[in-house]
C-alpha positions in Angstrom: 38.0 105.8 -76.7 36.1 106.0 -79.7 37.5 103.8 -82.9 38.3 105.8 -85.7 39.1 104.1 -88.8 42.4 102.3 -90.0 42.5 103.6 -93.6 43.5 107.4 -92.9 39.7 108.5 -93.4 39.7 111.2 -91.3 35.8 112.7 -89.3 34.8 115.6 -90.5 34.7 117.4 -87.7 35.2 116.7 -83.7 33.6 118.1 -81.0 35.0 117.5 -77.2 37.5 115.2 -79.0 34.9 113.1 -80.5 34.6 112.9 -84.2 31.4 113.8 -86.4 31.0 111.5 -89.0 27.5 113.3 -89.7 26.6 115.8 -91.8 26.5 119.5 -89.8 26.3 122.8 -90.0 28.4 123.6 -86.8 30.2 122.0 -84.2 28.2 124.5 -81.2 28.2 124.9 -77.5 25.9 122.4 -76.1 23.7 125.2 -74.1 22.9 125.9 -77.6 20.6 123.3 -78.2 17.0 123.9 -76.6 15.2 121.3 -75.5 11.6 121.4 -76.8 9.3 121.4 -74.0 6.3 119.9 -75.5 8.7 117.2 -76.8 6.3 114.3 -76.3 9.2 112.0 -75.9 10.8 110.4 -72.8 14.7 108.7 -72.8 14.6 106.4 -69.8 18.7 106.8 -68.2 19.1 103.1 -69.4 18.5 104.3 -72.8 20.8 107.5 -72.6 23.4 105.6 -71.4 23.5 103.4 -73.5 23.1 106.6 -76.6 25.8 108.1 -74.6 28.1 105.1 -75.2 27.5 104.3 -78.6 28.4 108.1 -79.2 31.7 108.0 -77.3 32.8 104.9 -79.9 31.4 105.5 -82.5 31.5 109.0 -82.5 28.6 111.1 -83.5 26.5 109.9 -86.7 23.6 112.4 -86.3 23.4 115.5 -85.4 21.0 117.3 -83.3 18.4 119.2 -85.5 17.2 123.1 -84.2 13.9 124.6 -86.2 15.9 128.2 -87.7 12.1 129.1 -86.9 11.7 128.4 -83.4 14.9 127.3 -81.8 14.1 124.4 -80.5 15.3 121.1 -80.6 13.1 119.1 -83.3 15.0 116.2 -83.5 17.4 114.8 -81.2 16.4 115.5 -78.1 18.1 111.7 -76.5 21.2 113.1 -78.1 21.0 115.5 -76.2 21.0 114.2 -73.1 23.3 111.6 -73.7 25.8 114.4 -74.1 25.4 115.7 -71.6 25.5 112.7 -69.5 29.0 112.3 -71.6 29.9 116.4 -69.5 30.8 117.4 -73.1 30.7 120.6 -74.1 30.8 120.8 -77.8 28.1 119.0 -80.6 27.5 119.0 -84.0 24.2 121.0 -84.3 21.9 121.2 -88.2 19.7 124.2 -88.4 16.4 123.4 -90.2 13.8 125.8 -92.0 9.9 124.8 -90.8 7.0 126.4 -93.0 5.0 126.9 -90.1 4.6 125.8 -86.3 2.3 123.0 -88.0 4.7 121.8 -90.0 7.8 121.3 -86.7 5.7 119.6 -84.6 4.8 117.2 -87.3 8.4 116.4 -87.6 9.3 116.4 -84.1 6.5 113.4 -84.1 7.2 112.2 -87.2 11.3 111.6 -86.0 9.8 108.5 -83.8 6.8 107.5 -84.6 8.4 106.5 -88.2 11.3 104.6 -86.2 8.3 102.6 -84.6 6.7 101.5 -87.1 9.1 99.5 -88.6 8.7 95.3 -87.9 12.1 93.7 -86.3 13.5 90.0 -88.8 14.3 88.2 -85.7 16.5 85.8 -88.1 18.0 88.7 -90.0 18.5 90.0 -86.3 20.3 87.2 -85.2 22.3 86.6 -88.0 23.9 90.4 -87.5 24.5 90.0 -83.9 26.7 86.5 -84.6 28.7 88.3 -87.3 29.6 91.1 -84.3 30.0 88.4 -81.5 33.7 88.9 -81.0 34.7 92.0 -83.0 32.4 94.7 -80.9 30.8 95.3 -77.6 27.2 94.7 -78.6 25.7 96.9 -76.5 26.4 99.0 -79.4 24.0 97.8 -81.8 21.9 100.0 -78.7 20.7 96.4 -76.9 21.0 95.3 -73.9 22.1 92.1 -72.7 18.5 90.7 -72.0 17.5 92.0 -75.1 20.1 90.3 -77.0 19.3 87.4 -75.4 16.1 86.9 -76.1 16.8 88.1 -80.2 19.1 85.2 -80.2 17.1 83.1 -78.1 16.0 79.3 -80.2 13.6 77.6 -78.7 14.2 74.3 -79.5 16.8 74.6 -76.7 14.0 75.5 -73.8 14.7 73.8 -71.1 11.2 73.2 -69.6 12.4 71.5 -66.5 13.3 75.3 -65.3 17.1 75.9 -66.7 17.0 79.3 -68.5 19.4 79.2 -71.0 18.6 83.4 -71.7 20.2 85.1 -69.5 22.6 87.4 -70.2 26.1 87.5 -68.6 25.1 91.5 -68.0 21.6 89.9 -65.9 22.9 86.3 -64.5 26.3 86.5 -63.9 26.4 83.2 -65.8 27.8 82.0 -69.5 25.3 83.9 -72.1 23.1 82.0 -74.6 25.2 80.4 -77.7 22.9 79.7 -80.2 25.7 77.8 -81.6 25.3 74.9 -79.1 22.5 73.9 -79.9 22.2 70.5 -82.4 18.8 71.6 -84.6 18.7 73.4 -87.4 17.5 77.3 -87.0 13.6 77.9 -87.2 13.0 80.8 -88.9 12.1 84.3 -86.6 11.3 86.3 -89.3 7.5 86.5 -88.4 8.1 86.1 -84.8 6.0 87.6 -82.4 7.8 88.4 -79.2 5.8 90.4 -76.1 7.9 91.6 -72.9 6.0 91.2 -69.9 8.2 93.4 -66.5 7.8 92.8 -63.2 9.1 94.8 -60.4 10.1 91.7 -58.5 10.8 87.7 -59.0 8.2 86.8 -56.6 5.5 88.6 -59.0 6.9 87.1 -62.3 6.8 83.6 -60.5 3.2 84.3 -59.6 2.4 85.0 -63.1 4.2 82.0 -64.8 2.1 79.6 -62.2 -1.5 81.7 -63.2 -0.9 80.5 -66.8 0.5 77.1 -66.2 3.8 77.4 -67.2 6.4 74.9 -65.4 9.4 77.2 -66.6 11.9 78.6 -63.2 14.0 81.7 -63.1 17.7 80.2 -62.8 19.6 81.5 -59.5 20.6 85.0 -60.3 19.2 85.3 -63.8 16.2 88.1 -64.8 15.1 87.2 -67.6 13.0 84.1 -69.2 12.3 83.1 -72.4 8.7 80.8 -73.1 7.6 79.0 -76.4 3.8 79.6 -76.4 3.4 77.2 -79.6 5.0 74.9 -77.1 2.4 73.5 -74.0 3.2 72.8 -70.5 3.8 69.7 -69.7 
């Protein structure tokens, strides 16, 4: 169910009963939004599911932008896939002019590329997640359980004997890590650099850790381990 403000504020419109808060030119049929066949961005199923849930609960905060020149989408390919995932028939559409094909393609690419260039301050991110915890489903931030666990990780709580306190409840079935359990002062993660490594099997991941000379081991049922590379293995 979509969250509506309690102070009487009303959305600009509704699209298939989902409130539309963003500026748009019209509420159109989903078939009017035609993906650009040259769009270089691919959207995994997990991303679409997260985005679909955000739209369903929060409403439309950005429209799907369509070029008046070509009739193709320039911004919002993922939002279109999310709308299809939800099974809706109406979407907010924004129509924009482009001087030529080059300008249109530049905007298509820049829409995603500029966001990729942002540098995330983990300390501030952790503060936001702490504020939101218990007030809203944290998946509405766009981060899944494993990613949230990594962001909220506190290196001072790493158990080098093999226990993994960072496996979120979505992946391990156990309790999610809580920063407030630590009795040490928070470190500044604003300058932290994070590398994500994924493996198809637990054995492959464990083999990698052993090759690196790391003593950490996966907790039963967990899929995530956070390692402070500044800490030398015993």
